[in-house]
C-alpha positions as CSV (number, residue, x, y, z in Angstrom):
1,M,21.0,18.8,-6.5
2,D,17.8,20.9,-6.4
3,D,14.5,19.3,-5.3
4,Q,12.7,19.4,-8.1
5,T,15.6,17.3,-10.0
6,R,15.6,15.0,-7.3
7,I,11.6,14.4,-7.1
8,A,11.9,13.7,-10.8
9,L,14.7,11.1,-10.5
10,E,12.7,9.3,-7.5
11,A,9.5,9.2,-9.5
12,A,11.4,8.0,-12.8
13,A,13.2,5.2,-10.5
14,F,9.6,4.4,-9.2
15,R,8.3,3.9,-12.8
16,K,11.2,1.9,-13.9
17,L,10.7,-0.4,-10.7
18,R,6.7,-0.3,-11.3
19,A,7.6,-1.6,-15.2
20,H,10.1,-3.9,-14.1
21,L,7.6,-5.8,-11.7
22,L,4.8,-5.4,-14.1
23,D,6.1,-5.9,-17.4
24,K,9.3,-7.8,-17.3
25,R,8.7,-9.7,-14.3
26,P,4.9,-10.3,-13.9
27,D,6.0,-14.1,-13.0
28,V,7.4,-12.9,-9.8
29,Q,4.7,-13.7,-7.0
30,N,3.7,-10.8,-4.5
31,I,4.0,-13.5,-1.7
32,D,7.6,-14.3,-2.8
33,L,8.2,-10.6,-2.9
34,M,6.9,-9.9,0.8
35,N,8.8,-13.2,1.9
36,L,12.2,-12.3,0.3
37,A,12.3,-8.3,0.7
38,G,9.2,-7.5,3.0
39,F,7.3,-5.6,0.4
40,C,5.3,-6.3,-2.8
41,R,3.3,-4.9,-5.9
42,N,0.6,-4.1,-3.2
43,C,2.8,-2.4,-0.7
44,L,3.9,-0.1,-3.4
45,S,0.3,0.8,-4.6
46,R,-0.4,1.3,-0.9
47,W,2.2,3.6,-0.5
48,Y,0.9,5.5,-3.6
49,Q,-2.1,5.5,-2.2
50,E,-0.9,7.0,1.4
51,A,1.5,9.8,-0.7
52,A,-2.3,10.8,-2.0
53,H,-3.7,11.2,1.3
54,E,-0.7,13.1,2.7
55,M,-1.4,15.7,-0.3
56,G,-5.0,15.8,0.6
57,L,-6.1,13.6,-2.1
58,E,-8.8,10.8,-1.5
59,M,-8.1,7.6,-2.8
60,T,-9.2,3.9,-1.9
61,K,-7.1,1.0,-1.7
62,E,-8.8,-0.4,-5.0
63,E,-8.2,3.1,-6.9
64,A,-4.8,2.9,-5.8
65,R,-4.1,-0.7,-7.0
66,E,-6.0,0.0,-10.2
67,I,-3.8,2.8,-10.8
68,Y,-0.5,0.8,-10.0
69,Y,-1.5,-2.3,-11.8
70,G,-2.8,-0.4,-14.5
71,M,-5.9,-2.3,-14.7
72,P,-8.5,-3.9,-11.7
73,Y,-6.6,-5.9,-9.0
74,A,-8.8,-8.8,-9.7
75,E,-7.8,-8.9,-13.6
76,W,-4.1,-9.1,-12.3
77,K,-4.7,-11.7,-9.9
78,A,-6.4,-13.9,-12.5
79,R,-3.6,-13.1,-15.2
80,H,-0.6,-13.5,-12.9
81,Q,-1.3,-15.0,-9.3
82,T,-0.8,-18.5,-8.7
83,D,-2.0,-20.6,-5.2
84,A,0.8,-20.4,-2.8
85,D,1.4,-23.4,-0.4
86,A,1.1,-23.3,3.3
87,E,5.0,-22.5,3.8
88,K,4.8,-19.8,1.7
89,Q,1.4,-18.5,3.4
90,A,2.9,-19.1,6.8
91,A,6.1,-17.0,5.9
92,F,3.9,-14.4,4.4
93,E,1.9,-13.7,7.4
94,A,5.3,-13.3,9.4
95,A,6.6,-10.9,6.5
96,F,3.5,-9.0,6.9
97,A,3.4,-8.7,10.4
98,A,7.0,-7.4,10.6
99,N,6.9,-5.3,7.7
100,V,3.5,-3.9,7.4
101,G,1.6,-4.5,11.1
102,D,-1.5,-5.9,11.7
103,R,-4.0,-7.3,8.9
104,D,-7.0,-5.3,8.5
């Protein structure tokens, strides 16, 4: 398989994952994704931002999130995010530290 085809397939798979998480399963909370899988929608938007930076493109975290979510992140949160209990928050802190690193 040539590189162009591989890249096109990888991009298509990313678009499917994004659509699945945003359109088909917006009920699945980011905190649950992070706690179970070690990544969430915000990680995907951060990876998008990091890829832009690797290509020499300037992009803020907020810009990457708006591109990924298709709307400002605050709007996504208002529409879809629910409060997490203390147990989920503690699990998130551990998952974040293990998979992402120190918090800003």
